[in-house]
N, C-alpha and C positions, 0 to 999 in steps of 0.2 A: 716259146718252148715247143719242142717237137716230140711226139710220141712215135717210137720206132717199132715197126712190126718185125724188123729183121736186125739182129745185132751187127751184121755186117755194114749197115748203113751209119753206124755211130762213128763220130770222129774220135780221134785218140784222146781228146780232152773232155769227152762227154761225162757229165756228172749225173748220177741217179739219186733222186730223192724219194724215199719210201716212208710213208706215214701209216702207222698202225694205230687204229682207234681202240678204245676200251671195249667197244662192242664187237671187236673182232674184224671189222672192215679194214681193208688195206688199200692204199692208193700209191701207185708208183708212176713217176714221170722221169724221163731223161731230158737233160738240157745241155746243149752245147754252145749256147750264147749266154754269157754271164759276165759280170765285171772282171776284167782281166783277160777275157777271150779276144780273139782278133776283131770281132764285131764291136766290142765295148772295151777298148784298151784303157789301161789306168793312166792317169796323169802321173807326172814325176812325183808329185806330192803324195798321191795315193799309193804308188809303188814303194815309195820310201817308208810310209806308214806300215804297209804290209811286211816289208822286209824287217823293220824294227820289231814288229809284233812277233814275227817268227823266229827272231834271234834273241829275244829278251832273256831267255833262260840260259843262254850260252855264256858261261862264266869265262872271264879273261878274254873276251872277244869284243873288240872295238867295232861295233856294227856300223856306227855312223861313218867312221873312216873307210870301212870296206864299201859301204854304199856309194860314197862319194868317189871312191876309186873305180867302181864298176861304171859310173857315169862317164868317167874320163878314160876308160880302158883303151879306146882306140888311139889315144895320144901317148900311151906308155911305150917306151922302146924295149922294155925288158919286164917280164912278169915279177922279177925280183923287186920291182918298185912298188908292188902291192904291200899294203901295211901287214905287219906281223899279226898272226892270229892271237898270239899270247903276249 
């Protein structure tokens, strides 16, 4: 993790973690290296799990079909071949 003195040094995906303790102390750290960042890419299995976790509340959405289609996106000749959302 890197502590940045200047906000201009932050990458576009930098995450900030701030912890506030009951005694009033606060600690803040910026991190731009985490699971899913370029330095620590997700495996296909991890990416699938993250995708399914983030789409689990989408009703009438077949997340599994969409994920599989994304993996094969470069082989589609037409975006109309993507599964229907509903």
